[in-house]
Structure formats: structure tokens, C-alpha cells
C-alpha positions, 0 to 999 in steps of 0.5 A: 619951709619947703622939704628938701629933695633928699628928704622927698626921696627918703619919704617916697622910699618909705611909702613904697616900702610899706606898700610892698609889705602890705602887698607881700602879707596879702598874698600870703593870706590869700595863699593860706585861705586858698590851701584851707579851702582846697582841704576842705573840699577834699574832706567834704568830697571824701567824707574822711578828710582824705582825697578819694584818688587812693580808692579802689577802681571798681567798673561794672558793665551795665545797670543790674550788675551796678545795682548788686555792686554799689551797696557792698562796695559803699563808700570804700570803692568807686564804681564806674558803669561802662553802659550809658543811658539807653545802651543795650548790653549785648550789642554795645560798641566800647568807646575809648573812655570805656577802655580807660575805665577798664585800664585804670580799673581793679576789677571788672564786674559783669554778667557773663560773655553771652550777655557782653560779649564785648567785656573780656575782649575789652579787658584783654586788650586794655588791662589783661591783669584785671580781676574778672568777676562774672555772675555765673562764677559766683554760683557754685557748680553743685547748686547749679546742679541741684537746680538743674535736678530740681527744676526740668525747666532750668535754663542753660546759664551759658544761653540765658543771661538773666541771672539777676532776675531770681533773688535766690542767685543775686544772693551768690553774687553779693557774697561773691562781690564782698569776697573780690572786694576785700581780696583787692583791698584787704584794708577795707575788707571788713567794711565790705563784708559788713555792707554784704551782710546787711544787703544779704539780709535784705535779699533773704527777705526779698526771697521770703516775700516772693515765696509768700507772695507767689504761694496762692494763685490762680494759676502758676503759668504765665507768658512773656515776651521772651524768655527772660524769667526762667530763673524766677520761675524756677526758684518759685515753681512757676512755668514760664511760656515765652513767645519768641524765645530767648531772643527778643528779636525773633519773629515767631512763625504762625505754627508757633503763634498757634502752639503759644496761643493753644498752651496758654489757653489750656494752662489758664494763662491770666496775663502777659508780662512784658518788658517796660523797655522793650517794643511790646507790639507783639506781647499786645498782639498776643495778648489781645488774642488771648484777652489778657492784660499786659503787666510791664516788668523791669528788668533794670537792662537799660539805664533810662535818661532823666533823674532817678528817685532812691527806689529807682537805684536800688534793686530790692525795690525794683524787684519788689515792684516786679513781685506785684505784677508778678501777683497780678499776672498770676491772681495771686491772693 
């Protein structure tokens, strides 16, 4: 017997209400799943179940500074490097993104005004309150004075920026990094200090390896393309001769070239050290004239393109490799 119009309408209402109830349940379930996935994603990214938004924001200028800051910062601060791959720190032109990074950061770690003349200007313009932590400020004046008294060829820090290439000086910077991070982020001060203590132990071992590795050599004089290893030479009782002085772009005169060649022969130079990132035409010319091999040395100034291995991002490993190049250059036993 056919159903009445009233009964058909009631049935349709029941079906529509049931369908609506199912949709509401599905939407609620979907929302819960989305929230759980978001929470899980945040936990995975931070490693602690908390968002990284509250982390101390730190800016570094270029690669060697970054390699010394990151081990101390660990997982407790976000470190942003200004210089992109291939950029040279002395001639770098900051971008709007760099200004934004400085504006949002608490601390700026850099080598010094001579190496990065743009750093202080950028900080002053975008974030005058940012803590500025140049490498040179980490070394007590009494230590610098003692070094100058002990080594007649100790460079002037206001003119020679290559402080990071001395493991002994790097120890002072790591200690300073820990103090600066701790002052800016007291909650994680103990973690910063623990990281610094562990890294300083590695640096002391590196220093000991340099002292031992460079103690018994055929010669204690080496030739460089330009003057970038004077701090290291002073630390380990070596003599560094340079072809062009502090500037890698300088063109030596005929008289200067003749003098370098004569001194190199007189001091029994056995090899030429050249930066891996620089044009080596001049080094090759001098090495050829003296009949000497060229040994590559990684100063870490430029951030290379492409993928890195773990060792490529470790200051100690890079400096250990540089030690082996130096040992070959000096013909050490």
C-alpha cells in the first residue's frame, strides 16, 4: 500500500538530519586530527615538544664565526649567518633580508670592523640595541700585550683580521660566546657553558696537536700568497713570509718580488701556502720560480656552494686538515 505524503516527508527529514549529524562528526574528527598533527610537527622540529619561536635569535657575519658560535649555541638558540655562499666578507653589500635578521636578533657575532665594515653600520641602522660581539673584544688586552712582547712579528689586530686561524685565540672567543649567550638567555646559561666547556676541550687538544705537529720541522719559515697566517705563526714560533702583504689583491713590484724570492731561498722555504678560495696565479708564479710545491689552506672565509659533509661544518676538523698541509709545507717529522 503506498505511503502517505506526510510519512514520506518525515522519512526525508530523518535522513537529512542523520546525514547532517554524520558530517558534523566527520568535521570534528578532522579538526582533532589536524591539531594533533600540528602539535606533533612542532614537537619534531624543536625536539622538546615546544615551538622554536621562543629561542634566542643570534646572527653571525660569515663562516668561521658561525663555526665557532654554533657549537656553543647548540639547540638552545637559532643562529643565522648573514653571508650567502660565495660572498666575500670585506666587500659584502647587505640586503633587506639581512637588515630584517639583525632587527629580530639579540646578538651579533662578527670578526671586527676591519673585516666586516658593514656590520656596525647595519646594526646601528636596524637594531641599535643589539649586542655586538666582535672577536677582538674577547681577547684580554693583557693577553694581546704579552703576545706582542713575546713575538716581534705579532700582527696589529686593527689591520690583520685573521684571528680565527689561531686555535689559541679561538679559545678566548668560545668563552666569550658562552658569556654573551648566557647573559642574553639566562634560562639556558648552564647549557651554553656546558657546550663551551666541551668545545674548549677540543680546541685545547687542537692547540696541543699544532704544538707537537710543528715542533720538529726542516724549516720554520713558510711563504703565503698574502699575510693571513701571522697569528698562527706567532702562536707556534714560525715565520710567515707573504707575497702581497695583507691584501690578496695587491700587485707586488719587481723589487718586492725579488726580495721575497731572495729571503725565501735564504730562509730555506720548502713550500707555498695558498688559500683554497683565492686565485692562485701569483702563488703559482712564485712557487714555480722557486721550484716549490703549493699546499692549499682552508681559511673558511667563503661559504662553498653545494652539499657539505660533517667535517666541512666543523672548525676543529678543518684546522686539523690545515695542520697537515702546514706540516708538509715545513717538512715536519
